[in-house]
C-alpha positions in Angstrom: -55.9 19.9 -1.6 -58.8 17.7 0.2 -57.9 14.1 1.3 -60.2 12.5 -1.4 -57.9 14.2 -4.1 -54.7 13.2 -1.9 -55.8 9.7 -1.7 -56.4 9.6 -5.5 -52.8 10.8 -6.3 -51.3 8.4 -3.9 -53.4 5.6 -5.2 -52.6 6.5 -8.7 -49.0 6.9 -8.2 -48.8 3.2 -6.3 -50.6 1.6 -8.8 -48.8 3.5 -11.7 -45.7 2.3 -10.2 -46.6 -1.2 -9.7 -47.7 -1.5 -13.4 -44.4 0.2 -14.6 -42.0 -2.1 -12.4 -43.9 -5.6 -12.3 -46.1 -5.5 -15.2 -44.6 -3.8 -18.1 -40.8 -4.4 -17.2 -41.2 -8.1 -17.0 -43.8 -8.2 -20.1 -41.2 -6.5 -22.2 -38.5 -8.8 -21.0 -40.4 -11.8 -21.4 -41.4 -11.0 -25.1 -37.9 -10.2 -26.1 -36.4 -13.4 -24.7 -39.3 -15.5 -26.5 -38.9 -13.8 -29.7 -34.9 -14.4 -29.3 -35.6 -17.8 -28.8 -38.1 -18.6 -31.4 -35.5 -17.2 -33.9 -32.6 -18.8 -32.6 -33.9 -22.1 -32.1 -37.2 -22.4 -33.8 -38.6 -24.4 -31.0 -41.8 -22.5 -30.2 -43.9 -23.0 -33.1 -47.2 -23.8 -31.4 -49.6 -21.4 -30.0 -50.0 -23.2 -26.8 -46.2 -23.3 -26.3 -45.9 -19.6 -27.2 -48.5 -18.9 -24.4 -47.2 -21.3 -21.9 -43.6 -20.0 -22.2 -44.7 -16.3 -22.2 -46.6 -16.7 -18.8 -43.8 -19.0 -17.2 -41.2 -16.4 -18.0 -43.5 -13.5 -16.8 -43.9 -15.2 -13.7 -40.2 -15.9 -13.6 -39.1 -12.4 -14.2 -41.7 -11.0 -11.8 -40.4 -12.8 -9.0 -36.7 -12.2 -9.9 -37.5 -8.3 -10.0 -39.5 -8.4 -6.8 -36.6 -10.1 -4.7 -34.0 -7.7 -6.3 -36.1 -5.0 -5.7 -36.8 -5.5 -1.7 -33.4 -6.9 -1.2 -32.3 -4.7 2.1 -28.5 -3.4 2.1 -26.5 -4.7 4.9 -22.8 -4.8 6.0 -21.1 -8.2 5.9 -17.6 -8.6 7.8 -14.5 -10.3 7.6 -11.8 -10.3 10.3 -8.3 -11.8 10.2 -6.0 -11.7 13.2 -2.5 -11.4 11.8 -0.4 -11.4 14.9 -0.8 -11.8 18.7 1.9 -10.6 21.5 1.7 -11.3 25.0 3.7 -10.5 28.3 4.0 -10.2 31.9 3.7 -7.6 34.4 5.6 -7.2 37.6 2.7 -8.2 39.7 2.4 -11.7 37.7 -1.4 -11.4 38.1 -2.0 -9.6 34.9 -1.0 -10.6 31.2 -1.4 -8.2 28.8 -1.9 -9.0 25.1 -2.0 -7.1 21.8 -3.9 -8.7 18.7 -3.2 -7.0 15.4 -6.2 -7.6 13.1 -7.9 -6.8 9.9 -11.9 -5.9 9.2 -13.3 -5.8 5.6 -16.7 -4.6 5.1 -17.7 -7.0 1.7 -21.3 -5.8 2.3 -23.7 -3.4 0.5 -23.7 -0.6 3.2 -21.4 1.1 5.7 -21.3 -0.1 9.2 -19.5 0.5 12.7 -17.8 -2.3 14.5 -19.2 -2.9 17.9 -19.2 -5.0 21.1 -15.6 -6.2 20.9 -14.7 -9.5 23.1 -11.5 -11.3 23.5 -11.3 -14.8 24.9 -8.8 -17.7 25.5 -9.3 -21.6 25.4 -7.1 -23.7 26.9 -6.8 -26.8 29.0 -10.5 -27.3 28.5 -11.3 -23.6 30.1 -12.1 -20.5 28.6 -10.9 -17.1 29.6 -12.2 -13.7 29.1 -9.8 -10.6 28.7 -10.9 -7.1 29.7 -10.0 -4.1 27.6 -7.8 -1.4 29.3 -7.2 2.0 28.3 -4.6 2.0 25.8 -1.3 4.2 26.4 0.0 6.3 23.6 2.7 4.0 23.1 3.2 0.0 24.8 6.3 -1.8 24.2 7.2 -5.5 24.3 10.6 -5.9 25.5 13.3 -8.8 25.5 11.7 -10.5 22.5 13.8 -14.0 21.9 15.8 -14.2 18.8 14.3 -17.2 16.9 15.4 -15.5 13.3 17.9 -13.4 11.7 17.0 -9.6 12.0 14.3 -10.4 14.8 13.2 -7.5 16.7 14.2 -7.3 20.4 11.5 -5.0 21.1 8.1 -4.0 19.5 6.3 -0.8 20.2 2.4 -0.4 19.4 0.8 3.1 19.5 -2.5 4.0 20.8 -3.6 5.7 17.5 -4.1 2.5 16.2 -6.3 1.2 19.0 -9.3 -0.7 16.7 -11.8 -0.2 19.5 -11.8 3.8 18.7 -10.8 3.4 14.8 -13.9 1.1 14.1 -16.6 3.7 15.5 -15.8 5.4 12.3 -18.4 3.8 9.7 -16.4 1.4 7.8 -17.7 2.0 4.1 -18.4 -1.1 1.8 -15.3 -2.3 -0.1 -13.3 -0.9 2.8 -10.7 -2.5 5.4 -10.1 -1.0 9.1 -6.6 -2.3 10.7 -5.8 -2.1 14.2 -4.9 -3.4 17.3 -6.7 -4.8 20.4 -5.2 -4.0 24.0 -6.5 -6.2 26.6 -5.5 -8.4 29.6 -6.0 -11.6 31.3 -6.3 -11.2 35.1 -5.6 -13.7 37.7 -4.6 -16.3 35.2 -1.8 -18.6 35.8 1.1 -17.3 33.5 1.9 -20.9 32.5 -1.1 -21.2 30.5 0.2 -18.8 28.0 3.4 -20.9 27.4 1.2 -23.9 26.1 -1.4 -24.3 23.1 -4.4 -22.0 23.1 -6.9 -20.5 21.3 -7.6 -16.9 20.9 -11.1 -15.9 19.4 -12.0 -12.1 18.9 -15.8 -11.6 18.4 -17.5 -8.1 17.4 -20.7 -6.9 15.6 -21.9 -4.8 13.1 -24.1 -1.9 13.1 -27.1 -4.6 13.0 -25.9 -6.6 16.1 -24.8 -9.5 13.7 -21.9 -11.2 15.5 -18.8 -12.4 13.7 -15.3 -14.0 15.1 -11.7 -14.6 13.9 -9.2 -16.6 15.7 -5.6 -17.3 16.1 -4.0 -20.6 17.5 -0.9 -20.1 19.7 1.5 -22.9 20.4 3.4 -20.8 23.1 6.5 -20.8 20.9 7.9 -17.5 19.9 7.5 -16.7 15.8 9.1 -14.4 13.8 7.5 -11.1 13.9 6.2 -10.2 10.5 4.9 -7.1 8.9 1.6 -5.5 9.7 0.2 -3.6 7.2 -2.0 -0.5 8.3 -0.5 -0.5 11.9 2.3 1.8 13.2 4.9 -0.4 14.5 8.4 0.7 15.9 10.7 -2.4 16.2 14.1 -2.4 17.5 16.3 -4.9 15.9 20.2 -5.9 16.6 23.0 -5.0 14.4 24.1 -8.1 12.6 28.0 -8.8 12.7 28.6 -7.9 9.3 27.4 -4.5 10.1 24.5 -2.3 8.4 24.5 -1.9 4.7 26.8 0.9 3.5 25.3 3.7 1.4 26.9 5.7 -1.6 28.9 3.8 -3.8 27.7 0.5 -2.6 24.4 1.3 -4.3 24.3 1.1 -8.2 21.7 2.0 -10.5 20.8 1.4 -14.3 19.7 4.8 -14.7 22.3 7.0 -16.7 22.7 10.5 -15.4 21.7 13.0 -17.7 24.4 14.8 -19.9 
């Protein structure tokens, strides 16, 4: 096939596609809508009104189809911080934190999540956290008892490190749950006992930036359930003891005869 023949075929395909998508389609739609309105409302009686309505509708539908056809699929992320834990180390110069969060992709294409960052704002100052290699497990011990059944220790696992989990594309309409394991270095420990706002920022595959925040009052709050995250909690035995099994459990299901 020579170049002139190839060009003729391509030109015919382009023109044919344009006529089909942007001329015949809108024309059929505007004709049908005009007929419905004439029958239903009996308002388009004069020829000029019919022509004006047809032209206006043709332009409107052509514009709608054009913008709908050229809309580029893209991700849209929404993150929520569910919990934050902080502790101290033996050198008192490093404060490790674990942030549990969820990220939902409400957009029209899959995406990875990248360029994570954690900052803390307190007393008018902003501090940047550094990410540490997360061990297979990490435990916060000696959690104060502020509610009945409050865990005295809680363990997180490296398999929930969201820095790694979010490198697998998050599908449209899906959610990824995990934890960020980071630390603030050379920051006075008293700052973590006051009011502070922690902000997590991240990007999608198109390098658009998102953020999620949590406010800390410096007081201990009850530990809540974190869906999608593997957590082990050590809880004290209540004075009344553990629930008994066996005859203390009743069922409304009758045994088969």
